[in-house]
Each structure stands twice: as structure tokens, then as C-alpha cells.
N, C-alpha and C positions, 0 to 999 in steps of 0.2 A: 667509638669504634666497637663497643661491646655488642652491638647488634650484628656485626659481621661474622660470618663463619670464616675460618682461616682461609679456605679456598677463595672466597669472594674478596677478602682483604688482599691476598697475594695477587689476584687478577687486577684489582684497582691499582696497586702499586706498580705492577708491570706496565699498565697503561700510562701512569704518571711518568714512569721512567722513559717510555717511548716518546711522549710529548716533550719532556725536558731535553732529550737528545735531539729531537727535531728542532727545537728552539735553538740549541747550541749550533746546529748545522746550518741554520738559516740566518741568524744575526750574530754579530760579534758580541761576546759577553766577557765580563771580567771573571765571573764564576757563576754558578747557578745555585740558588737557594731554593729549597723545598720547604714549605711551611704548611701547617694545619692549624687554622685558627677557628674558634667558635666557642660556644658556651651552651651548657645545658639549660641556662636560664632563659634563653631566647628560643628561636626556631631551631629545634634539634635537627642537625643535618651534618653531612660530611662534605668537605671540599678541600682541595689542595691549591696552594698558591705556588706557581713557578715564577720565581723572581730572578731575572737575569740582568743585573746591573751592567751597563755598557763599560767597555774598557776604560781604564784610567780613573774610575771612581775610587777615592781614597777608602781604605778599609773602614775607618770610623763613620763613613757615610753609607756603608752597605747595610745589609740585614734589614732590621725594622725601619731604619731611616728611609730606605729605598721604597718601602711600601706606603709611606705616609703622604697623602695627597698634598699636604701643606708644604712639602719639600719639592713640589713640582711634579708635573705629569707630562708625558710625551704629547706634544701638540699635533696629533695626527688627524688628518681628515678621514672621513669614512672610506674614501677611495684608497688611502694608504693602508688603513687597517684591513680592508678587503684584500689588497694585494699581498699583505703579509699572511693573511689566512690562507690564501691560495698557495703561496710558497710552502707554508707549513703542511698543508694537505699533500702536496707533491712529495715532500721529504718523508712524511709519515707513511705514504704508500710504498716507499722503498725500504723502510725499516722492518 
């Protein structure tokens, strides 16, 4: 984060907040986790994970557990993912 000027960082976080709110308005979620993962040892970059576990996921299976592929992934087709992306774009346009 050290390469960001404060303005740029605040703009990034405002966008992350908008996308997280769009996700919450589009799909049912238990809660929404925002994570920043990465390392200076690899490809130095910034990205955020918006992790919205579905309703009913026990607390001990949320957070990092929900991000680990070995615990399962959503079996979506490209068409289902595209439909979700379209719904998210629609909601983002209204925020």
C-alpha cells in the first residue's frame, strides 16, 4: 500500500465498498469479508477479495476457510457467471 497516495487509496476503497454493496444487493450472503492478500516476495501488486459466504455457513467455516479451493468452489457454468456479472453491473450502475 506504500505506493499509493492517500487520495488513490481512498478512491480504491470507495470502489471496493461499492462492489461489496452490489454483491450484497445481488446475492444472499451470511456476511461480507474484505481481504487483502499478497506478498512483497512475489509479484508486487494490490488486489482485494470480496468474500460473501452464503447464508447458513457456520462461523468456523467462514473467513479464510471460505477462500480455500480445497473446501469447495461454486460449480458455475460460464453462462451463470456471466448472468451474475450482468446483475452486478446493473446494481453498480444504480449505486
